[in-house]
N, C-alpha and C positions, 0 to 999 in steps of 0.2 A: 505494498500500498504508500503510495506514494506519499512523503509527509517532510514538509518545512518544519523541522527538530527547533528552530528561534520562534516558531510559534507556538504558544500555549493551547491555544485551540483544536491545533493540527495532532500534537499530542496527546491529547486528552482522545479526542477523537480515535487514532492508533490503538490505544490500550482499551477502548472503551471495542471498539472493532472485534482485538484481539481476545477477549473477556466474552465476547459471544461468540466467535468462533468457534474457542478451545474451552471455554469453560473456565479455567485458569488462568495466572502468569508465573512461571516457573523461574525463567531468566530473562533475562534481558543484555542485548550485547550492545551498548550502542560506539557505531564506528563510522557515523555521518562526521563529514570533515571537508574543509575547502580549505586554500592558500591563498596567500600571495606574497609572490615574489618579487624584493625591489630593496635595494640598501633603505636601511634604519630611516636616514634623515629623508625617503622618496617614500615613503610609506601613505600614504591618503589616508587619512580617519576614517573616512565614512566606507570605503570601497575597502580599504587594505586591512585596516584596522578593526574596525567595527562588526564588519560583515565575519571577518573570521571568529572573532569573537563570541557572536551572534550564532553563529553556525556549531562550532565545537567544543564552547563552554556553557554559556547559558542554554546549549540545544542539549547541552550531554545532562545539565543540572536539572531542565523540563523535565526531560525521560525520566531520570532518575528519580525525580519527586513524584510524578505522575505512578507509576512501576513502582515504586518503594510504598506507597498509600495502601494499593493494593496487599500486597507480600506483604507488609508490617499487618494486617488483618487477618491475611491467612495464618504467620507465624512462620514465613519460609521462602526462600527466594534466594537467588544469584543474579548480581547487575556484575559486570565485568564493561569499563571503559577500556577506548583504545586511547592510549598515548601517544606516546610516540621514544625513539632514542634521543633525539633535540629537545625531551625536554628535561634531561638527566644531565647530557650533553652540551656544551657548545660549540657550534662546528665554526671552523675559519669562514669570509666571503667566499671564496673560489668552492665552495661545497654546496652554495648557494644560498642566498640574503632572503632566509623565511622568519625575521622575528618575533611576528603574529603568529605564525603557524606554532612557533616554538612557544610563545610564551603560552599560549590558549590551550597545547597539551602537559605544561609542566601546571598547570592551574588544575587543569584535570587529573592530575598524580593527588594537587592537597583537596581536592574537593571527595574524591575517592577514599582518600586516607580519612576524614570527616566525617564522611558519613559511614564509613565501615567501626568507627568508632564509634559513633551515636548509633547505631540499628544493628550491633550484634549481639547485645545481650534479648533483643528479639528477634533473631533468627534467621535475621537477609545479613547477605555479607555483600560484600563491595571489593572487586577488587579490579586492580587493569593491567592490561597486557602493553608492553613500551616495544610496537615494532621497530627493528633497523630503518634499514632501506629495502622494499620491495618490489621485486617487478611488477607493473602496468600502474594502473593507477592514475597517483599524480604523478611516480616516477617519470611516465611518459613522456611529458610533460618538457625534461630535463633533457636541453640537447648534449650530443655527445660529447663536446669537450669538457663537460660538467661531468655526467655523470661515470667517464674512464676512471678519472682520478679519484675521484669518492670512493668507488667499488676495489680499488688497490689499497686502498686502506683500510679496508674492511679484512680481519683475519682469517674471513674464511677464502676470502678473495672473489664474490659472488653475492648478487643480489639475494634475499631468500624471494620465495616461490609463495602467492597467496595462501593456496594450500598449507603451506610448512607453520601457519598460524592457528590451523583447523586441530591439531593436539592441545596447545596450550588454552584455546574457548572449551576445548571439551573438559579437559580436566577442569578449570575455572567452573563452569556450570554442574558438576557433577558433586555427585557423594565425595569422591576421593581426595576435595579439597575441604571438607567439613568442617575442618578445622583451620583453613586458610580465609583470612578477613585485610584488605587494608592492605595487602602486595602490589608490589608491581613487579609480575613475569617480564621480563626479557627477552627476547627471542630479539637477535641483532646479528648474528654471526660474529658476535666478539666485538661491535663495532664501537660500545660503548666504552669496553676497557684499553683502547688505544688512544 
């Protein structure tokens, strides 16, 4: 169901439709994101900063809030927020100037931790995954001259595949992680350690 996550009414409709279709809401994966690439001194406020924060941070909060209400009422649930390696590590300009994106994803990590602390005693777990450079999606917009040096700095010397995030999502969504909340699971081929 197409949803603008920066709009509370559309998020509420999504949650309502989910409940009508499936009868319950057990897992939420917040993966909606957008970015703006420009040097920090040139980022336009409305399109380059606010739009990114509205989608990546406010959208994540609105979805967490709406799903959280349902999960708290049921006394069970798992929320998985998609952050980014750039939320825990800064990159030099040659890797791509994405200040608003990385800032929003760092805030997603803090949001994740604070919600986890507030909801843990009520059996709703909130965790995050911090993917590194994953082939496809937003990475497709990077020109080869920026992409190749970035890949060369990843210890595994390649980008991740989208399917390589499945295991992390499945783990955090399942009872295998029943004692895990407030954590950030890094899936980045070692990108954040160098």
